[in-house]
C-alpha positions, 0 to 999 in steps of 0.5 A: 361466478358474477352477481346478479343486480341487487343479489350477492349471494351467489358470490363466494366468499373469499377463503381467509386460509389463503392470500387469494384476494388482491387489491390493486391499486395504480400508482398516482394515476392521472399523474402517472399518465400525464408523465407518461405522455409528456417526457419533460414532466418525467421526475417532476412534481405534477399535480392534476385537478383544477387550476383555477381559484377554487380548484383541489387536487385529485392527484399529485405525483410522488414527487409533488407529495414530497412537498407535503401536497395531497389529494383534496387539498385546495390548489391554492394551498398546493401553489404555495407549497410547490409553486414550480409544479405542473399544474394540469387540468385533468384529460379523461379521455386518456385516463379511462382507455388505461384504466379499461386496459388495466382492468382487462389484465385483472379480468385474465386473472379471474372472473372475479373483478371488482373495479372501486374507481378507475385506478383501483380494484378488487380480485379474487383468485379463488374464482378462476376456473383453472385451478392451480395453487394458491398459496403465497408462492403462488399468488406472488407469482400471479400478481408479479406477472400482472404487474409486469403485463400492466407496465408493458401494456400502459407504461405504468407502474401498479402496487398490489397487496394479497390476503385473505380479505379485502381488508388485508389485501387493501392495507398491503397494497398501501404498505410500500408503494409506489410499485410494490407487492406484498402478499400477506400469509393468514398466518401472519396478517395479526402480526402485520395489522397490530402496529399499524394506526386504527385510522388504516381500517375502513370506516374509522375516521377522524372523529372515530379515531380521536374517540378511541385515541382518548380511551387509549386506542391508537393501533389495530392491535390494541383494538383486538387486545380490547375485546368486543365488548369493550368497543361495543360499549365505546361505539355501539354495537353495530360499529363496535362489534365490526371494528372488533372483527376487522381488527382481527382481519376478519372481513368476509365481504365478497368481491363483486364482480358487478358493482351496483351504483349507490346513487347518481348524482350530478353537480355544477361549481359556479365561477362566482357565488350565487345569491338569487334563489330563482336562479338556483331553483332553475339551475336545480331543475336542470341537474335534476334532469340530468340525473334522471337521464341517467336513471333512465338510461340504467333502467333504474329509480330511487326512493331519496333526493339529496340536494348538495350546497356549498356555501360561499364560507366552503361549509357544505350542506346535504338535505335529503327527503326519502319518498314513498315509491321510487322515482325517475321523473325529472319533474319528480325529482326537481320538485323535491330537490327545490322543496329541500333548497328552500329550508336552506339559508342561502344568503352569502351566496352559493358556489356549488349545487348538487342534486342525487338520487339513491336507494336505488331499484331496477323499476319504479311502479309510479314512472309507469302512471307518468308519462307526461312526466318527461319534461321538467317544469322550468321558469320559462322567464329564465335563460338556458342553463350551458349543457355542461357546468361552468367551472371556475377554472374553465378556459379555452386553452386548458393546462394539459391539454392536448393540441395540433399545430399544422406545422409542428404537429402534436403537443400539449398546452403548458399555459394561456393568457393575454391573448397567447397560448404556450404549447410544448410539442412533444409526445410519449415516445418522443424526447423532451420537446421544444415550446411554442408560443402561439395567438390564442385564436391561431387557426394553425392550432387546435384541440386534439385527443390524447396521443397514442401509447405504444405498448413495449415491444409494438414496432413504432410507426413507420 
């Protein structure tokens, strides 16, 4: 049974006596799609993310991870660790259809599917209508069939963890990546959890881990033995009590098939540091327009307005204001965002600016009385901001971009610069392709959509 907006009381809670909760995690998803579609990159280090001077890594292939490259690492640092890797910009028009295929396969297992991101989801097999055994053997059979279906349909591998709760399933899926299945019988979960680092528990970050380590707690098993009273004394009732429950594998969170948005936001990264306060306030207004449009589109409004400012020295500042009523008005969001910005020291420059609205609800009473708030008030003396944010790695031809040439057919951009663009002509079902270099304004070369991937067993086009 799926959850209604804002309510989860109708959602069945996981049965802790059965390993029926699955956590699905596509292995190195973005990089895996790139390697699937580009034969010359298979078995080689691939890094997907921002390719400019201020870019960060979104995903690294397992071949790149050997060099110590990981998500959220600055691209410049990654290049120093592995200069010979392929550094590609993201192709979300290629990733989204694959994600949709995998989520559709997950929904064939059970209606209780909770997507966490494009490459990750929980499934509660207890929501199946056909019944059937959900013991270790039954869950193993279901999960192995799902993994085989994902490989056949998408050409990618998925790691799956199964347990009596979200916590155990999530930890299990990460134990033997990539391309693995780990089913944890409820009777064995304490033994599995005991030797693992406390950082494996959701909510235990670097600060909490250091605090626990100072008191001799390094593993989940040590937390379980410590007892609730000791953890509450160290971390407070809410955090300490919750941590003790999780250390024993107790996690009653249900798998919610309709995930509610916690916030709606938009941000821009600038090619050079901006110092003009009027210009930044103008850009905040444009970002507020985008946020408000998304709120209206989803039938939502929110009470808390937040701005995000990343300074020239990479220090990130967040400032929030909670209103007495929910709003989806661009004028109101922009006004509060600009007031929050005025309290921040902008000396030295700003490289990223963002606006978000949280504390969401389905309607905004104030908006019913504010029909004149549709158009935001902006400074007319400042130029219009482009429709899409300008990123420091923006260029006409992006590494990894899909293209097509009138003579050579489909391919992808390996690199560009100095008026030239280098293209390798290949696709997911071809041998490693040849490389050609063209003038970057060659009329025969044009951007293209992602190549078609044919599932295993489908006939190749004639």
